[in-house]
C-alpha positions in Angstrom: 0.0 0.0 0.0 2.8 2.4 0.9 4.5 1.6 -2.5 1.2 2.4 -4.3 0.9 5.7 -2.4 4.5 6.6 -3.3 3.9 5.8 -6.9 0.8 7.9 -7.0 2.6 10.9 -5.4 5.4 10.6 -8.0 3.0 10.4 -10.8 4.0 6.9 -11.8 0.4 5.8 -11.3 -2.4 8.0 -12.7 -5.4 9.1 -10.5 -7.8 6.8 -12.5 -5.5 3.8 -12.1 -5.0 4.5 -8.4 -8.8 4.8 -7.9 -9.4 1.4 -9.8 -6.7 -0.4 -7.8 -8.2 0.9 -4.6 -11.7 -0.1 -5.5 -10.6 -3.6 -6.6 -8.9 -3.9 -3.1 -12.2 -2.8 -1.5 -14.2 -5.3 -3.5 -12.0 -8.2 -2.5 -12.4 -7.1 1.2 -16.2 -7.3 1.3 -17.6 -9.0 4.4 -20.9 -9.3 6.2 -21.8 -6.3 8.3 -24.3 -7.7 10.9 -24.2 -4.6 13.0 -26.0 -2.7 10.3 -29.6 -3.6 10.8 -33.0 -2.5 9.2 -36.0 -2.3 11.5 -39.3 -1.9 9.8 -41.1 -1.3 13.1 -43.2 -4.4 13.0 -43.7 -6.0 16.4 -42.9 -9.6 17.0 -45.6 -12.0 18.2 -43.9 -13.7 21.0 -44.7 -17.3 21.9 -46.0 -18.1 25.4 -43.2 -18.9 27.8 -42.8 -22.5 29.0 -42.6 -23.6 32.6 -38.7 -23.1 32.5 -39.0 -19.5 31.0 -37.1 -20.6 27.9 -38.1 -18.9 24.8 -36.0 -21.1 22.5 -33.0 -20.3 20.3 -32.3 -16.6 19.7 -32.0 -17.0 16.0 -35.0 -19.2 15.5 -38.6 -18.4 15.3 -39.1 -18.6 19.1 -36.9 -15.7 20.2 -37.2 -14.9 24.0 -38.9 -11.7 25.0 -35.7 -10.2 26.2 -34.3 -10.4 22.6 -37.1 -9.0 20.3 -36.4 -9.9 16.7 -36.0 -7.1 14.0 -37.4 -7.3 10.5 -37.4 -5.0 7.6 -40.5 -6.8 6.3 -42.0 -9.3 8.7 -43.7 -11.3 6.0 -40.4 -11.4 4.0 -38.5 -9.0 1.7 -38.8 -9.5 -2.1 -37.0 -6.7 -3.8 -34.4 -3.8 -3.5 -33.6 -0.6 -5.4 -31.2 2.2 -4.9 -31.4 5.8 -6.3 -28.9 7.5 -8.6 -27.3 9.3 -5.6 -26.7 6.0 -3.8 -28.6 7.6 -0.9 -32.1 6.2 -0.8 -32.9 2.5 -0.6 -36.3 1.0 -1.5 -37.4 -2.4 -0.3 -40.6 -4.3 -1.1 -42.3 -7.0 0.8 -44.2 -10.2 0.3 -47.1 -8.4 1.9 -47.0 -5.8 -0.9 -45.6 -3.1 1.5 -42.9 -0.7 0.4 -40.3 1.0 2.6 -37.9 3.8 2.0 -34.6 4.0 3.9 -32.0 6.8 4.1 -28.6 5.2 3.9 -26.8 8.4 4.7 -28.4 8.2 8.2 -25.3 6.7 9.6 -22.2 7.7 7.6 -19.0 5.9 8.5 -20.6 4.2 11.5 -20.0 0.4 12.1 -23.1 -0.2 14.1 -26.6 1.3 13.5 -30.2 0.2 13.2 -32.0 1.9 10.3 -35.6 3.1 10.6 -37.9 3.7 7.5 -37.9 7.3 6.3 -41.2 6.4 4.7 -43.3 3.5 4.5 -46.4 2.3 2.4 -48.5 -0.3 4.0 -50.5 -2.9 1.9 -53.4 -0.6 1.7 -51.3 2.5 0.9 -49.2 0.8 -1.9 -52.4 -0.2 -3.7 -50.8 -3.6 -4.6 -52.8 -6.5 -3.6 -50.0 -9.1 -3.7 -46.2 -9.3 -3.1 -43.8 -6.9 -4.8 -41.7 -8.5 -7.5 -39.4 -5.7 -8.5 -38.5 -2.1 -7.7 -36.6 0.6 -9.6 -35.9 4.3 -9.3 -36.2 6.6 -12.2 -32.7 6.5 -13.7 -31.9 10.1 -13.7 -33.2 11.4 -10.3 -34.9 10.0 -7.2 -38.3 11.8 -7.6 -40.1 8.8 -8.9 -39.9 5.0 -8.6 -41.7 2.0 -10.2 -43.1 -1.1 -8.6 -44.4 -4.3 -10.0 -46.3 -7.1 -8.4 -47.9 -10.4 -8.6 -51.2 -8.6 -8.9 -50.5 -7.8 -12.6 -49.9 -4.1 -12.0 -46.9 -1.7 -12.7 -47.2 1.4 -10.7 -45.4 4.8 -10.8 -44.9 6.5 -7.5 -43.8 10.0 -6.4 -41.0 9.4 -3.9 -41.7 12.5 -1.8 -45.4 12.1 -1.4 -45.5 8.3 -1.8 -48.6 8.7 -4.0 -49.4 6.6 -7.2 -48.8 8.8 -10.3 -49.7 6.1 -12.9 -51.1 2.5 -12.8 -50.7 0.0 -15.6 -52.7 -3.3 -15.6 -50.9 -5.8 -17.8 -53.2 -8.7 -17.1 -50.3 -11.0 -16.3 -47.9 -11.6 -13.5 -45.0 -9.2 -13.8 -41.8 -11.0 -12.7 -39.6 -7.9 -13.3 -39.3 -4.7 -15.2 -36.4 -2.6 -16.6 -35.7 1.1 -17.5 -32.9 2.1 -19.7 -30.2 3.9 -17.7 -29.3 6.1 -20.6 -32.2 6.4 -23.0 -34.1 9.7 -23.6 -37.3 7.5 -24.2 -39.3 6.4 -21.1 -40.0 2.8 -22.2 -40.4 0.1 -19.4 -39.7 -3.4 -20.5 -41.8 -5.9 -18.5 -41.1 -9.6 -18.2 -44.5 -11.2 -17.5 -46.2 -14.5 -17.4 -47.2 -13.8 -21.0 -44.9 -15.0 -23.8 -44.3 -11.5 -25.2 -42.1 -8.8 -23.8 -44.3 -5.9 -22.9 -43.2 -2.2 -23.4 -45.0 0.5 -21.4 -44.4 4.1 -22.3 -44.4 6.3 -19.2 -44.6 9.5 -21.4 -47.9 8.5 -23.1 -49.2 6.4 -20.2 -49.9 3.3 -22.3 -48.6 0.0 -23.2 -47.1 0.7 -26.7 -46.4 -2.8 -28.1 -45.2 -6.3 -27.4 -42.1 -8.1 -28.7 -43.0 -11.7 -29.7 -40.6 -14.6 -29.9 -40.3 -16.4 -26.8 -42.3 -19.7 -26.3 -43.5 -19.2 -22.7 -43.3 -16.8 -19.8 -40.4 -14.3 -19.4 -38.5 -14.2 -16.2 -35.8 -11.6 -16.9 -35.1 -8.5 -19.0 -32.3 -5.8 -19.1 -31.5 -2.8 -21.2 -28.2 -2.2 -22.8 -26.1 0.5 -20.9 -24.5 1.6 -24.2 -27.2 1.4 -26.9 -30.5 3.0 -25.7 -32.8 1.1 -28.1 -31.3 -2.5 -27.4 -32.4 -4.7 -24.6 -32.3 -8.5 -23.8 -34.8 -10.8 -22.3 -34.8 -14.4 -21.0 -37.7 -16.9 -20.6 -38.6 -20.3 -19.5 -38.0 -21.6 -23.1 -34.2 -21.4 -22.2 -33.5 -18.6 -24.7 -32.0 -15.2 -24.4 -33.2 -12.9 -27.1 -31.9 -9.5 -28.2 -34.2 -6.7 -29.4 -34.1 -3.3 -31.1 -37.3 -1.4 -30.2 -36.9 0.7 -33.4 -37.6 -2.3 -35.6 -40.9 -3.3 -36.5 -40.4 -6.9 -35.4 -37.9 -5.9 -32.8 -35.8 -9.1 -33.1 -32.1 -9.1 -33.4 -31.5 -12.7 -32.7 -30.9 -15.5 -30.1 -27.8 -16.2 -28.1 -26.7 -19.8 -28.7 -24.7 -21.6 -26.1 -23.1 -23.8 -28.8 -21.7 -20.8 -30.6 -18.3 -19.6 -29.4 -17.5 -17.7 -32.5 -20.5 -15.4 -32.9 -21.9 -13.3 -35.8 -20.1 -10.1 -36.7 -22.1 -7.2 -38.1 -21.1 -3.8 -39.4 -22.7 -2.0 -36.4 -21.3 -4.2 -33.7 -24.5 -6.0 -32.8 -24.8 -8.4 -35.7 -27.8 -6.6 -37.2 -26.2 -6.1 -40.7 -25.2 -9.8 -40.9 -27.0 -13.2 -40.8 -29.3 -13.3 -37.8 -29.7 -16.3 -35.6 -33.2 -17.3 -34.9 -32.7 -20.8 -33.4 -30.7 -22.1 -30.6 -30.6 -22.4 -26.8 -29.0 -20.1 -24.3 -29.6 -22.5 -21.4 -31.0 -25.9 -21.1 -33.6 -24.7 -18.7 -35.4 -21.5 -17.8 -33.4 -18.2 -17.9 -34.3 -16.1 -14.9 -31.2 -14.0 -14.5 -29.9 -11.3 -16.9 -27.6 -8.4 -16.7 -25.0 -6.3 -18.6 -21.6 -5.1 -17.8 -21.3 -1.3 -17.1 -19.7 -0.7 -20.5 -22.3 -2.7 -22.4 -19.6 -5.2 -23.9 -20.9 -8.3 -22.2 -24.2 -9.9 -21.2 -24.4 -12.2 -18.2 -27.2 -14.8 -18.0 -28.2 -17.4 -15.3 -30.6 -20.4 -15.7 -32.3 -23.1 -13.9 -29.7 -25.5 -15.4 -27.4 -24.1 -12.7 -25.2 -22.3 -15.2 -24.0 -18.8 -15.6 -22.9 -17.7 -19.2 -21.0 -14.6 -20.3 -21.7 -13.4 -23.8 -19.9 -11.1 -26.1 -22.6 -8.5 -26.8 -21.0 -7.4 -30.1 -20.9 -10.8 -31.7 -23.4 -12.8 -29.5 -20.6 -15.4 -28.8 -20.5 -17.6 -25.7 -17.2 -16.7 -24.1 -17.1 -20.1 -22.4 -16.4 -18.8 -18.9 -16.9 -21.7 -16.4 -18.2 -21.0 -13.0 -18.1 -24.6 -11.6 -20.6 -26.9 -10.0 -21.5 -24.8 -6.9 -24.4 -22.8 -8.4 -28.0 -23.3 -7.2 -30.9 -21.7 -9.0 -34.4 -23.3 -9.1 -36.9 -20.6 -7.9 -39.6 -19.4 -10.4 -38.7 -15.7 -10.1 -36.2 -13.2 -11.4 -32.6 -14.0 -10.0 -30.7 -10.7 -9.3 -27.3 -10.6 -10.7 -24.9 -7.7 -10.2 -21.5 -6.9 -11.6 -19.2 -4.3 -9.9 -19.0 -1.2 -12.1 -16.5 -1.6 -15.0 -15.1 1.9 -14.6 -14.2 1.2 -10.9 -12.0 -1.7 -11.4 -9.0 -2.7 -13.5 -9.8 -3.9 -17.0 -11.2 -7.5 -17.3 -11.3 -7.8 -13.5 -15.0 -7.3 -12.9 -16.5 -9.2 -10.1 -19.9 -10.9 -10.4 -22.1 -11.3 -7.3 -24.3 -14.4 -7.4 -27.1 -15.0 -4.9 -26.7 -18.8 -4.2 -29.7 -19.1 -1.9 -28.1 -19.0 1.6 -24.7 -17.5 0.4 -23.4 -14.7 -1.8 -20.8 -15.9 -4.2 -18.2 -13.6 -5.6 -16.6 -14.7 -9.0 -14.2 -13.3 -11.4 -16.4 -12.6 -14.3 -14.3 -13.6 -17.2 -12.5 -16.5 -15.7 -15.4 -17.9 -13.5 -12.9 -18.4 -10.6 -14.6 -18.3 -7.2 -13.2 -15.6 -5.2 -15.2 -15.6 -1.9 -18.2 -17.4 -0.4 -20.1 -15.1 1.9 -22.4 -17.1 4.2 -25.8 -15.5 5.1 -26.4 -15.6 8.9 -29.5 -17.1 10.4 -31.4 -20.4 10.1 -32.1 -22.1 6.8 -35.8 -22.3 7.6 -37.2 -18.9 8.8 -40.7 -18.2 10.4 -42.5 -15.2 8.8 -45.7 -13.7 9.5 -48.3 -12.3 7.1 -52.0 -11.5 7.2 -52.6 -15.2 6.8 -50.6 -16.1 10.0 -47.2 -17.6 10.6 -45.5 -19.9 8.2 -42.0 -21.4 7.6 -40.1 -20.4 4.5 -36.8 -21.5 3.0 -34.3 -18.6 3.7 -32.8 -17.3 0.4 -31.5 -14.1 -1.1 -34.3 -12.3 -3.1 -32.6 -9.1 -4.2 -29.0 -7.8 -4.5 -27.7 -4.3 -5.4 -24.3 -2.5 -5.6 -24.0 0.9 -3.9 -21.7 3.4 -5.3 -18.1 2.8 -6.2 -16.9 0.9 -3.2 -19.8 1.3 -0.6 -20.6 -2.3 -0.5 -23.6 -4.6 -1.3 -27.1 -4.8 0.1 -29.3 -7.8 -0.1 -33.0 -8.7 0.7 -34.0 -12.1 2.1 -37.1 -14.2 2.4 -36.7 -14.2 6.2 -37.6 -10.4 6.1 -34.1 -9.1 6.6 -32.1 -6.5 4.7 -28.4 -7.3 5.1 -25.2 -5.2 4.3 -21.9 -6.5 3.0 -19.2 -3.9 3.3 -15.5 -3.7 2.6 -13.4 -4.3 5.8 -9.7 -4.5 6.4 -8.2 -7.2 8.6 -7.6 -4.7 11.4 -11.2 -3.6 11.4 -12.4 -7.3 11.6 -10.1 -8.0 14.4 -11.3 -5.1 16.5 -14.9 -6.1 15.8 -14.1 -9.7 17.0 -12.4 -8.4 20.1 -15.5 -6.1 20.9 -17.9 -9.1 20.3 -15.9 -11.3 22.7 -16.0 -8.6 25.3 -19.8 -8.2 24.9 -20.3 -12.0 25.1 -18.0 -12.5 28.1 -20.3 -13.2 31.1 -20.2 -10.9 34.1 -19.5 -13.7 36.5 -16.3 -14.6 34.6 -15.1 -11.1 34.9 -15.8 -11.0 38.7 -14.0 -14.4 38.9 -10.9 -13.1 37.2 -10.9 -10.1 39.5 -11.1 -12.4 42.6 -8.2 -14.5 41.4 -6.1 -11.4 40.8 -6.8 -10.2 44.3 -5.8 -13.5 45.8 -2.4 -13.4 43.9 -1.9 -9.8 45.0 -2.4 -10.8 48.7 0.0 -13.7 48.4 2.6 -11.5 46.8 2.2 -8.9 49.6 2.5 -11.6 52.3 5.7 -12.8 50.8 7.3 -9.4 50.6 6.5 -8.6 54.2 8.3 -11.7 55.6 11.8 -11.0 56.9 14.2 -13.3 55.0 17.7 -14.1 56.7 20.6 -15.9 55.3 22.6 -18.2 57.7 
């Protein structure tokens, strides 16, 4: 580190290169931050105490009254979104509630419990069923979108928490996407219907549909470089590319058997032979994202595979991520890649939600960098308006905050968890503080008593007169 600082001060390393090296180091140092908690204010329904007064395991569904449990959403958290300033966090629940959190509430504090800055209950949000996806307007934080299992896409005003527009698509909306760069306001919706639905926020209508998939769509994502290009994945195992300016919209299919690709004059294969057949995965595709520079597409499927595609040619780069992946839930799988501009070239890190753990991979080599275990039980008890039920605890949403401000995730046990970069020294200090807090008071008194006995023995020995014959 000292050598790097010296090279930066002498000009041997540019400011941009220095920032990238530092950010890469922070990404590698990401660890769980259990002291940052999110309390949605929902009270725990405590079980009746037994004859021994034992309420059960602290981490289980029967926590004792002295240790009330904290949830972001007691019925389970389904989705997360962060605004363009990396300041406001949105979370959506299984009970259709939506909550807004101010992440700048505790700058540079290692331990804090967040409270919602605003909250929309089930009645206020106007959604009847669970939230499937949330997203802020890409250019400011004054509006956000929510989609739900109740077939509705809604536009909210962030400040007043009121509904500005409501679109009924007559089909379950698994996810939606807004272009981060486009001047148009088209929202792509992946629904239970086999066509990709486009909603125009400017005109307030569903403009048209993109047909080609054979079955429901589970994922969609806009290119961060070409404002009219987007990708979609469905249960038919295909990833399709679209250009919304074309009448048919279709650009072609990504084929997992093709490692060469199709080269076109415009860099997207549109002026060359198009590919209309092939499979991207051997099972449903429910995860889809682009790298920040728009050069690569990442897809994940129920075949427990992740594939990296060259966006310019459509070729499979053959990156192998090993046999550790798990993916079987019929919902959108959130995939995130650290920003291309913030790390050294070709060293992007993919964060993959592997049910009860967050896996970090080298994107282009597929090498596993770190396994971050999610604390808590594998089966969690959650409460909704229908009563208490047990659910399999899994990661339901993941997002990246800023350049090196860590990762936040939502979980089916109702928690929102933070994963922040930590140095070895910071981790050692936290472990020492935890050990001090966990040390029983009786042990401390016992140590003091033993120390007092030794002091008395020492004093008695020094008082004795010693003679040498």
